[in-house]
N, CA, C and O atoms as a DFTB+ gen file, in Angstrom:
432 C
 N C O
     1  1      -0.790       0.813     -10.621
     2  2       0.421       2.064     -11.291
     3  2      -0.699       3.526     -10.772
     4  3      -0.202       4.243      -9.904
     5  1      -1.744       3.820     -11.150
     6  2      -2.927       5.512     -11.393
     7  2      -2.517       5.849      -9.970
     8  3      -1.996       6.961      -9.875
     9  1      -2.668       4.897      -8.415
    10  2      -2.440       4.792      -7.209
    11  2      -1.337       6.006      -6.848
    12  3      -1.253       6.946      -6.059
    13  1      -0.421       5.299      -8.088
    14  2       1.025       5.711      -6.945
    15  2       1.586       7.261      -7.624
    16  3       2.238       8.134      -7.051
    17  1       0.994       7.228      -9.256
    18  2       0.914       8.834      -9.558
    19  2      -0.294       9.332      -8.511
    20  3       0.123       9.604      -7.385
    21  1      -1.431       9.456      -8.679
    22  2      -2.384      10.337      -7.296
    23  2      -1.189      10.417      -6.564
    24  3      -0.476      11.383      -6.837
    25  1      -0.610       9.267      -5.292
    26  2      -0.127       9.913      -4.420
    27  2       1.024      10.696      -4.508
    28  3       1.252      11.596      -3.699
    29  1       1.820      10.396      -5.505
    30  2       2.768      11.403      -5.887
    31  2       2.347      12.515      -5.475
    32  3       2.601      13.202      -4.485
    33  1       1.250      12.684      -6.891
    34  2       0.997      14.525      -6.651
    35  2       0.275      14.929      -5.301
    36  3       0.765      15.664      -4.444
    37  1      -0.833      14.393      -5.258
    38  2      -1.562      14.613      -3.614
    39  2      -0.198      14.602      -3.033
    40  3      -0.442      15.782      -2.781
    41  1       0.708      14.464      -2.687
    42  2       1.989      14.631      -1.720
    43  2       2.350      16.071      -1.837
    44  3       2.304      16.870      -0.902
    45  1       2.930      16.501      -3.793
    46  2       3.630      17.352      -3.849
    47  2       2.501      18.437      -3.684
    48  3       3.023      19.281      -2.955
    49  1       1.460      18.776      -3.928
    50  2       0.350      19.810      -3.587
    51  2       0.730      19.709      -2.153
    52  3       0.969      20.633      -1.376
    53  1       0.742      18.641      -1.972
    54  2       0.225      19.191       0.289
    55  2       2.058      19.914       0.720
    56  3       2.416      20.607       1.671
    57  1       2.819      19.374      -0.421
    58  2       4.267      20.180       0.099
    59  2       4.161      21.590      -0.237
    60  3       4.604      22.385       0.592
    61  1       3.332      22.316      -1.981
    62  2       3.295      23.547      -2.535
    63  2       2.556      23.702      -1.389
    64  3       2.448      24.908      -1.169
    65  1       2.021      23.072      -0.591
    66  2       0.434      24.451       0.187
    67  2       1.320      24.976       1.722
    68  3       1.425      26.033       2.343
    69  1       1.779      23.747       1.852
    70  2       3.203      24.179       3.090
    71  2       3.644      25.033       3.180
    72  3       3.648      25.898       4.056
    73  1       4.441      24.840       1.568
    74  2       5.056      25.982       1.399
    75  2       4.920      27.561       1.412
    76  3       5.582      28.534       1.774
    77  1       3.413      27.218       0.681
    78  2       3.188      28.681       0.954
    79  2       2.070      29.166       2.252
    80  3       1.478      30.245       2.280
    81  1       1.976      28.158       3.202
    82  2       1.576      28.373       4.796
    83  2       2.666      28.994       5.490
    84  3       2.383      29.890       6.285
    85  1       3.601      28.742       5.360
    86  2       4.900      29.640       5.752
    87  2       4.606      30.811       5.133
    88  3       3.731      31.362       5.802
    89  1       4.925      31.519       4.111
    90  2       5.189      32.315       3.293
    91  2       4.181      33.400       3.934
    92  3       4.635      34.508       4.221
    93  1       3.110      33.166       4.115
    94  2       1.757      33.804       4.831
    95  2       2.311      33.940       6.708
    96  3       2.267      34.864       7.521
    97  1       2.720      32.742       6.761
    98  2       3.015      33.327       8.277
    99  2       4.690      34.015       8.548
   100  3       5.262      34.059       9.638
   101  1       5.013      34.310       7.755
   102  2       6.038      35.233       7.774
   103  2       5.469      36.322       7.870
   104  3       5.704      36.980       8.883
   105  1       4.146      37.092       6.415
   106  2       3.446      37.756       6.842
   107  2       2.674      38.432       8.081
   108  3       2.448      39.599       8.399
   109  1       2.378      37.203       8.624
   110  2       1.317      37.531       9.512
   111  2       2.375      37.481      11.230
   112  3       1.916      37.330      12.363
   113  1       3.763      37.659      10.842
   114  2       4.125      38.125      11.955
   115  2       4.953      39.890      11.313
   116  3       5.555      40.756      11.949
   117  1       4.621      39.798       9.957
   118  2       5.259      41.737      10.474
   119  2       4.779      42.091      11.149
   120  3       3.912      41.476      11.769
   121  1       5.241      43.675      11.418
   122  2       5.031      43.989      12.950
   123  2       3.763      45.619      11.724
   124  3       3.089      46.589      12.071
   125  1       4.001      45.195      10.816
   126  2       2.649      46.393       9.999
   127  2       1.951      45.668       8.969
   128  3       1.860      46.166       7.847
   129  1       1.508      44.675       9.199
   130  2       0.341      43.798       8.724
   131  2      -1.105      44.218       9.292
   132  3      -1.536      43.880      10.394
   133  1      -1.721      44.945       8.430
   134  2      -2.687      45.483       7.723
   135  2      -4.039      44.630       8.308
   136  3      -5.040      44.853       8.989
   137  1      -3.333      43.399       7.516
   138  2      -4.702      42.430       7.908
   139  2      -4.563      41.286       8.010
   140  3      -4.658      40.560       7.020
   141  1      -4.205      40.635       9.672
   142  2      -4.093      39.926      10.011
   143  2      -4.919      38.690       9.876
   144  3      -4.454      37.660       9.388
   145  1      -5.981      38.779      10.252
   146  2      -7.725      38.752      10.276
   147  2      -7.645      38.250       8.392
   148  3      -6.857      37.502       7.814
   149  1      -8.290      38.685       8.109
   150  2      -7.249      37.980       6.732
   151  2      -6.256      36.617       6.186
   152  3      -6.461      35.580       5.556
   153  1      -5.185      37.231       6.771
   154  2      -3.856      36.233       6.466
   155  2      -4.724      34.644       7.277
   156  3      -5.069      33.688       6.582
   157  1      -4.907      34.690       8.654
   158  2      -5.401      33.693       9.263
   159  2      -6.191      33.149       8.170
   160  3      -5.778      32.117       7.641
   161  1      -7.598      33.854       7.619
   162  2      -8.014      33.014       7.298
   163  2      -7.916      31.589       6.547
   164  3      -8.207      30.395       6.473
   165  1      -7.084      33.032       5.922
   166  2      -6.301      31.634       4.392
   167  2      -6.001      31.218       4.621
   168  3      -6.120      30.175       3.979
   169  1      -4.762      31.079       6.290
   170  2      -3.756      30.377       6.397
   171  2      -4.522      29.219       6.833
   172  3      -4.107      28.075       6.646
   173  1      -5.850      29.531       7.524
   174  2      -6.786      28.183       7.877
   175  2      -7.561      27.730       6.734
   176  3      -7.755      26.515       6.773
   177  1      -8.016      28.261       5.829
   178  2      -8.245      27.577       4.566
   179  2      -6.803      26.545       4.058
   180  3      -6.773      25.375       4.439
   181  1      -5.963      26.960       3.415
   182  2      -5.154      26.435       2.880
   183  2      -4.331      24.914       4.270
   184  3      -3.864      23.778       4.176
   185  1      -4.595      25.852       5.283
   186  2      -4.170      24.317       6.652
   187  2      -5.262      23.003       6.077
   188  3      -5.243      21.890       5.551
   189  1      -5.963      23.806       6.486
   190  2      -7.560      22.446       5.877
   191  2      -6.937      21.346       4.762
   192  3      -6.673      20.150       4.888
   193  1      -6.758      22.689       3.083
   194  2      -6.807      21.576       1.886
   195  2      -5.254      20.817       1.998
   196  3      -5.028      19.717       1.494
   197  1      -4.238      21.627       2.756
   198  2      -2.479      20.707       2.691
   199  2      -3.569      19.113       3.655
   200  3      -3.859      18.030       3.147
   201  1      -3.884      19.583       5.012
   202  2      -4.063      17.953       5.568
   203  2      -4.886      17.235       4.420
   204  3      -4.296      16.200       4.109
   205  1      -6.229      17.451       3.563
   206  2      -6.934      17.004       2.536
   207  2      -5.923      16.847       1.803
   208  3      -6.344      16.177       0.860
   209  1      -5.295      16.963       1.711
   210  2      -4.149      16.113       0.023
   211  2      -3.018      15.226       1.162
   212  3      -2.925      14.010       0.996
   213  1      -2.299      15.808       2.145
   214  2      -1.887      14.489       2.802
   215  2      -2.232      13.520       3.034
   216  3      -1.774      12.585       2.377
   217  1      -3.049      13.306       3.909
   218  2      -4.297      12.404       4.484
   219  2      -4.455      11.627       2.909
   220  3      -4.222      10.444       2.662
   221  1      -4.916      12.670       1.975
   222  2      -4.911      10.914       0.951
   223  2      -3.967      10.405       0.417
   224  3      -3.896       9.198       0.186
   225  1      -2.815      11.504       0.048
   226  2      -1.505      10.873      -0.660
   227  2      -1.378       9.438      -0.099
   228  3      -1.263       8.344      -0.652
   229  1      -1.474      10.039       1.906
   230  2      -0.767       8.611       2.336
   231  2      -1.785       7.723       2.790
   232  3      -1.508       6.742       3.480
   233  1      -3.208       8.073       2.365
   234  2      -4.247       6.530       1.947
   235  2      -3.461       5.837       0.689
   236  3      -2.520       5.060       0.849
   237  1      -3.822       6.109      -0.198
   238  2      -3.334       6.115      -1.452
   239  2      -2.111       4.588      -1.377
   240  3      -2.041       3.422      -1.765
   241  1      -1.034       5.983      -0.314
   242  2       0.091       4.943      -0.890
   243  2       0.082       3.618       0.440
   244  3       0.897       2.762       0.783
   245  1      -1.003       3.933       0.806
   246  2      -1.054       2.938       1.849
   247  2      -2.107       1.517       0.607
   248  3      -1.981       0.491      -0.061
   249  1      -2.539       1.991       0.820
   250  2      -3.662       0.994      -0.904
   251  2      -2.823       0.081      -1.164
   252  3      -2.960      -1.113      -0.897
   253  1      -1.476       0.835      -1.951
   254  2      -1.281       0.259      -2.816
   255  2      -0.031      -0.945      -2.263
   256  3       0.585      -1.669      -3.045
   257  1       0.210      -0.945      -0.293
   258  2       0.905      -1.161       0.073
   259  2      -0.133      -2.597       0.310
   260  3       0.334      -3.712       0.081
   261  1      -0.970      -2.495       0.589
   262  2      -1.954      -3.410       0.793
   263  2      -2.623      -4.438      -0.278
   264  3      -3.029      -5.599      -0.243
   265  1      -2.530      -3.463      -1.193
   266  2      -2.445      -4.341      -2.457
   267  2      -1.533      -5.425      -3.068
   268  3      -1.872      -6.400      -3.739
   269  1      -0.098      -4.973      -2.622
   270  2       1.351      -5.803      -3.057
   271  2       0.800      -6.499      -1.788
   272  3       0.165      -7.498      -2.126
   273  1       0.814      -6.378      -0.861
   274  2       0.693      -7.581       0.617
   275  2      -0.271      -8.621      -0.239
   276  3       0.036      -9.800      -0.417
   277  1      -1.195      -8.157      -0.623
   278  2      -2.831      -8.895      -0.606
   279  2      -1.863     -10.250      -2.306
   280  3      -1.719     -11.457      -2.503
   281  1      -1.562      -9.122      -2.922
   282  2      -0.873      -9.606      -4.429
   283  2      -0.351     -11.092      -3.735
   284  3      -0.859     -12.185      -3.986
   285  1       1.234     -10.748      -2.435
   286  2       1.639     -11.223      -2.400
   287  2       1.262     -13.259      -1.834
   288  3       1.553     -14.350      -2.325
   289  1       0.368     -12.712      -0.385
   290  2      -0.511     -13.768      -0.449
   291  2      -1.061     -14.665      -1.262
   292  3      -0.929     -15.867      -1.031
   293  1      -1.805     -14.171      -2.402
   294  2      -2.585     -14.799      -2.657
   295  2      -1.516     -16.057      -3.621
   296  3      -1.828     -17.154      -4.084
   297  1       0.021     -15.183      -3.641
   298  2       0.759     -15.851      -5.220
   299  2       1.848     -17.260      -3.734
   300  3       2.425     -18.309      -4.020
   301  1       1.730     -16.765      -2.677
   302  2       1.909     -17.954      -1.913
   303  2       0.811     -18.572      -1.510
   304  3       1.029     -19.774      -1.662
   305  1      -0.363     -18.390      -1.032
   306  2      -1.023     -19.719      -0.912
   307  2      -0.807     -20.768      -2.154
   308  3      -0.497     -21.944      -1.963
   309  1      -0.991     -20.247      -3.329
   310  2      -1.272     -20.584      -4.438
   311  2      -0.082     -21.481      -4.789
   312  3      -0.246     -22.633      -5.192
   313  1       1.336     -20.818      -4.592
   314  2       2.289     -21.958      -3.916
   315  2       1.924     -23.057      -3.290
   316  3       2.065     -24.197      -3.733
   317  1       1.180     -22.584      -1.661
   318  2       1.077     -23.683      -1.364
   319  2       0.209     -24.428      -1.777
   320  3       0.562     -25.548      -1.409
   321  1      -0.998     -24.533      -2.481
   322  2      -1.591     -24.795      -2.835
   323  2      -1.004     -26.227      -3.483
   324  3      -1.338     -27.374      -3.186
   325  1       0.381     -25.592      -4.867
   326  2       0.531     -26.466      -5.373
   327  2       1.281     -27.509      -4.896
   328  3       1.217     -28.699      -5.204
   329  1       1.909     -27.020      -4.210
   330  2       3.091     -27.977      -3.551
   331  2       2.137     -28.808      -2.559
   332  3       2.460     -29.985      -2.720
   333  1       1.511     -28.759      -1.979
   334  2       0.227     -29.713      -1.547
   335  2       0.150     -30.784      -2.294
   336  3       0.589     -31.932      -2.225
   337  1      -0.767     -29.930      -3.331
   338  2      -0.950     -31.065      -4.821
   339  2      -0.052     -31.871      -5.036
   340  3      -0.272     -33.082      -5.024
   341  1       1.481     -31.206      -5.345
   342  2       1.848     -32.130      -5.473
   343  2       2.048     -32.826      -4.806
   344  3       2.197     -33.997      -5.153
   345  1       2.166     -32.355      -3.285
   346  2       3.038     -33.651      -2.790
   347  2       2.061     -35.092      -2.510
   348  3       2.648     -36.162      -2.353
   349  1       0.528     -35.032      -2.462
   350  2      -0.666     -35.215      -2.475
   351  2      -0.475     -36.796      -3.190
   352  3      -0.558     -37.902      -2.656
   353  1      -0.126     -36.335      -4.921
   354  2       0.210     -37.545      -6.112
   355  2       1.381     -38.431      -5.729
   356  3       1.376     -39.660      -5.801
   357  1       2.868     -37.303      -5.112
   358  2       3.374     -38.197      -4.887
   359  2       3.588     -39.103      -3.752
   360  3       4.311     -40.097      -3.678
   361  1       2.616     -38.422      -2.658
   362  2       2.380     -39.777      -2.097
   363  2       2.079     -41.201      -2.366
   364  3       2.546     -42.291      -2.035
   365  1       0.774     -40.598      -3.355
   366  2      -0.297     -41.705      -3.769
   367  2       1.106     -42.673      -4.609
   368  3       1.348     -43.767      -4.099
   369  1       1.692     -42.383      -5.451
   370  2       2.352     -42.586      -6.591
   371  2       3.348     -43.673      -5.173
   372  3       3.290     -44.902      -5.212
   373  1       3.893     -43.176      -4.436
   374  2       4.771     -44.048      -3.312
   375  2       4.195     -44.940      -3.587
   376  3       4.449     -45.829      -4.400
   377  1       3.068     -44.736      -2.707
   378  2       1.797     -45.630      -1.763
   379  2       1.293     -47.273      -3.055
   380  3       1.285     -48.502      -3.124
   381  1       0.930     -45.875      -3.882
   382  2       0.682     -47.141      -5.460
   383  2       2.355     -48.060      -5.836
   384  3       2.161     -49.263      -6.006
   385  1       3.640     -47.687      -5.950
   386  2       4.531     -48.706      -6.399
   387  2       4.629     -49.080      -4.888
   388  3       5.783     -49.430      -4.639
   389  1       4.118     -49.109      -4.198
   390  2       5.104     -49.765      -2.487
   391  2       3.497     -50.966      -2.428
   392  3       3.859     -51.858      -1.661
   393  1       2.562     -51.175      -2.722
   394  2       1.728     -51.376      -2.835
   395  2       2.472     -52.722      -4.752
   396  3       3.039     -53.795      -4.543
   397  1       2.334     -52.441      -5.540
   398  2       2.993     -53.284      -6.039
   399  2       4.074     -53.901      -6.322
   400  3       4.305     -54.776      -7.157
   401  1       5.111     -53.080      -5.121
   402  2       5.978     -54.262      -5.586
   403  2       6.183     -55.164      -4.487
   404  3       7.108     -55.970      -4.393
   405  1       4.965     -54.911      -3.402
   406  2       4.199     -56.259      -2.514
   407  2       3.724     -57.118      -2.377
   408  3       3.618     -58.035      -1.562
   409  1       3.221     -56.652      -3.723
   410  2       2.395     -57.962      -4.481
   411  2       3.230     -59.082      -5.287
   412  3       3.314     -60.310      -5.274
   413  1       3.922     -57.780      -6.145
   414  2       5.270     -58.847      -6.464
   415  2       5.714     -60.267      -5.963
   416  3       5.909     -61.397      -6.410
   417  1       5.776     -59.415      -4.520
   418  2       6.939     -59.948      -3.246
   419  2       6.173     -61.223      -2.758
   420  3       6.897     -62.185      -2.500
   421  1       4.642     -61.410      -2.568
   422  2       4.250     -62.109      -2.236
   423  2       3.596     -62.872      -2.938
   424  3       3.055     -63.834      -2.393
   425  1       3.430     -62.624      -4.614
   426  2       2.585     -63.319      -5.364
   427  2       4.253     -64.518      -6.259
   428  3       4.328     -65.680      -6.658
   429  1       4.905     -63.743      -6.206
   430  2       6.124     -64.815      -7.072
   431  2       7.268     -64.606      -6.044
   432  3       8.355     -65.160      -6.207
């Protein structure tokens, strides 16, 4: 559960940074913007932060999915093992019953 909250937080932060980058790009398109180099540098730095947040959030969501798949596979494997064991015991019981009946028929 902790991973899901972290993933949500990272992706929310990425969305906020992306929105702020859009605002800065509007400033950059101004004709009277005197500090275009400073704005470009801020946009580049924020874009790096955006990518870090986005990739980390996506990674955490994928990690959650992998955990769920592994949990499901372990459950299915345990179920298959249980069914196989029951099948073996059932076959053993059927064999013993068959042998017992055949002994009764041949002896009596």
